[in-house]
C-alpha positions in Angstrom: -228.7 -149.5 -110.7 -229.2 -148.7 -114.9 -231.0 -151.3 -116.6 -229.7 -153.1 -119.5 -232.3 -151.5 -121.7 -231.3 -148.3 -121.2 -227.3 -148.9 -120.9 -227.6 -150.6 -124.5 -229.5 -147.3 -125.5 -226.7 -144.9 -124.1 -224.2 -147.2 -126.0 -226.0 -146.8 -129.3 -226.1 -143.1 -128.9 -222.4 -142.7 -127.9 -221.4 -145.0 -130.9 -223.5 -143.4 -133.2 -221.2 -140.3 -132.7 -218.0 -141.8 -132.2 -215.1 -143.9 -134.0 -215.0 -147.9 -132.4 -211.5 -149.0 -132.8 -210.6 -152.7 -132.8 -206.7 -153.5 -132.4 -205.1 -155.7 -135.0 -202.9 -158.2 -134.5 -200.1 -155.9 -135.7 -200.8 -153.2 -133.4 -201.3 -155.6 -130.4 -197.6 -156.7 -131.1 -196.4 -153.2 -131.1 -198.3 -152.4 -128.2 -196.7 -155.0 -126.6 -193.3 -154.9 -127.7 -193.0 -150.7 -126.4 -191.3 -150.7 -123.2 -192.8 -147.6 -121.8 -196.0 -149.3 -121.8 -196.6 -150.9 -118.3 -200.5 -151.5 -118.4 -201.3 -153.9 -121.2 -204.9 -152.4 -121.8 -203.5 -148.8 -122.0 -201.0 -149.8 -124.2 -203.4 -151.5 -126.6 -205.6 -147.9 -126.6 -202.7 -145.7 -127.0 -201.7 -148.1 -129.7 -205.1 -148.0 -132.0 -205.5 -144.1 -131.2 -202.2 -143.4 -132.8 -202.7 -145.7 -135.5 -206.4 -144.1 -136.1 -204.7 -140.5 -136.0 -207.2 -139.6 -133.5 -207.1 -136.2 -131.5 -207.6 -137.6 -128.2 -207.9 -140.6 -125.8 -210.8 -139.9 -123.5 -210.1 -141.4 -120.0 -210.4 -140.9 -116.5 -207.0 -141.9 -115.9 -204.9 -139.7 -117.6 -201.7 -140.3 -115.8 -201.5 -143.7 -116.9 -201.4 -142.0 -120.3 -198.0 -140.1 -119.9 -196.0 -141.7 -122.4 -198.8 -141.2 -125.7 -198.5 -139.4 -128.7 -202.2 -139.1 -128.3 -202.7 -136.4 -125.6 -205.4 -138.4 -122.6 -207.9 -136.0 -121.5 -210.6 -136.6 -119.1 -214.1 -136.8 -119.8 -215.0 -133.6 -118.3 -213.1 -131.8 -121.0 -214.7 -134.1 -123.7 -217.7 -132.0 -124.9 -215.7 -128.6 -125.4 -213.3 -130.3 -127.6 -215.9 -131.9 -129.9 
């Protein structure tokens, strides 16, 4: 079990080295209107990544991102891409 204090420190470290995206209403509407998004959360992540012109979506669930314009990679591949 990881303490709340340690989780916060980890998130602060991660967020200081990455860009955190928050979807806009426009991105939310676009994601909801794309038929190939089967999972709303994945659709929002794909739409935000596309709008921000990101290089990758980092996820352990790459198969759900097969329709994404932005390639999805597992976390194990993330370090070598940075």
